[in-house]
N, C-alpha and C positions, 0 to 999 in steps of 0.2 A: 387087777383092779386098776382102772384108769384114774388119772388125777381128778377128773370131774366126779367120778364115783367116790373117791376118797373124801373129797370136799363135802359131798352130799352126806356121807356117813358121819363125818365129823359134825356137820350142822345138825344132824338128828340127835346127837348125843351130848352136845355141849350147851349148857345153860349157865347163866350167871348164878353165883351163890346168893341165896336170900338171907336177909337179916334174921336174927333170932332162931338160928339153927334150922331154917327151912331151906330146902334145895329143890330147884326145878329139874325135872327129868322127863324122859320119854316114858310113856306108859308101857307096861308089860302085861301079858295076858293075866298073870296072877293078880293084877291090880283091879281087874274087872269087877269083882265082888265089892271091893271098897268104893269104887266109883258109883256103883248102883246104890249102895247105902248112903253115900253123900248126897246123891240126887234125890233119893227117897226122903231123906231127912230135911232137905231144903224146904219141903212143903210148898214149893213154888213151881218147880219144873214138871213138865210132863214126864212121868216115869216110864221109861222103856223097860222091856223085859231084861232080866239079869243076863240072859243069853246075849242080848244085843251089846251089852257093855263088854262082855268077853270078846265078842267079834270086833268091836270097835278098837279094843286094845291090841288086837292082832292085826287087823287090816288097815287101820287108820292111825297107827301110832306115830307115823312121821308127820302127821298134821294135827297132832294133839299133844298135850303137855299135862303133867301132874306136878303138884308140889308135895314134897315128902317131909314129914316131921323127923325129929331126931332118931326115931326108931325105924325110919325108912318107909313107914306106912303113908299112903296118900292122905292128904288133908285138904286137897282142892284139885280141880282139874278144869281144863278146857278141851272139848272135843271139836274137831273140825275135819273138813275134807276139801279137796280141790274140786271146784265145779267142773263137771265133765265138758260142758260146752264152752267154758271160759276158764281154762286151767291157771290163768293168772289171778283168779279170784278164790280166796279162802272163804269157805262158808263155815261160820262158827255155829255148831249145833247146840252145845250146852256149855254153860259156865256154872260151876258150883264150888263153894268153899264150906268146909266143915264149920258148924256154928261156933266152935271154940276159937276159930282162926279169923272170924269176920271182923271188919272194922280196921284192918291193918294194911289195906291196899294190896292184898294178895291177888284178888281177881284181876286188878289192873296190871300187876306185875306178870301174871300168867299170860294175859292177853297180849301184852307188849312183847314178851319173850317169844311167844308162838308166832306173832306177826313178823318179827325180825328174822326168826329162823326160817319161816316159810318164804320170805323174800329172798334170803340167801340161797336156800336149797332149791326153790322152785320158780323163782322170779315173780312171786306174788306181789301185786301192786294195788290190789283192791280186797276189801273184806265185805262180806254180806252176813247178815243174821236176821232173824225175825224175833220180834218182841211183842207181847200183848200190851195194849195201852195202859193196863193197870199195874204193870211191873216197873215201878219207879226206879228201883236199884239198877235194873238192866238198862233202862233208858239213860240213866246218868252214866253208867259204866261205858256204854258205847259212844255217847256224846263226848265224854271226856277223852276217850281213846282217839276219836277223830281230831279233837283239838291238839292232843299231844303229837299226833302224826301229821299235822298240817293238812288235813284232808276235809273235803266237803262231805256232807251227809245228805243223801236224798232218801225220803221216806214215802212209802205208798203201801196201801193194804195189799198184801199178797194173797191171803186166804181170808175171805169174809167169814163171819161166824156161821152163816148158813151152809158152808161147805163141810163143816165138821159133823160127823154122825152123833157125837155126844152132845147132849143139851148143855147150854151154858158156856161153851168154849168161846172165849173172846176172839176177835179177829187177830190174825198174825200180821203185824206191820213189818214190811221188809225195809231194813236199813242197808243202803248201799253206801259204803265209805271208801273214798279214794279220789284221786290216786294218793297212795301213802308216801310220805317223805321217808327216805332211808334213815336208819338210826343215826348214822354219822352226820346227817344234815339237820337233825332235830335239835331244838334248844336244850 
């Protein structure tokens, strides 16, 4: 293993300790079912198949993060991937926190930790996500993320409601956040 590979492996496995007995960690395949349940129970996220969460934990673990409770079970997660055409861009797919853990800043801590790790491991300097206009908590989460990272936010409709086959789907607004300030240069 080269020094660069060792650094990348270390970046994938080291997260700061969270207060109140929560720990940030890299997702494992066996976490897929719990991530699916947390997403389902959010009643806000588009729920993917349970199979997709298993695949996500296998194939995109390096660009995702989970928060574990004292028993080691996931209580929150952020899933993401590197954009193929722009590998310096982390696309955040979903952010979800178990109802019992909400209101403690866990989503922000997960997002910050993942962005820092992706910057170190992959050179990520931008983040993208889509949010429906009616999702106030996600709008606030990503706006405050940009502020903490000293980054600009550009918004535009990526997928208009007419593009979705299911009736009633709100448009998906693309948030482009960047460039991100490095953790060591943030206040």
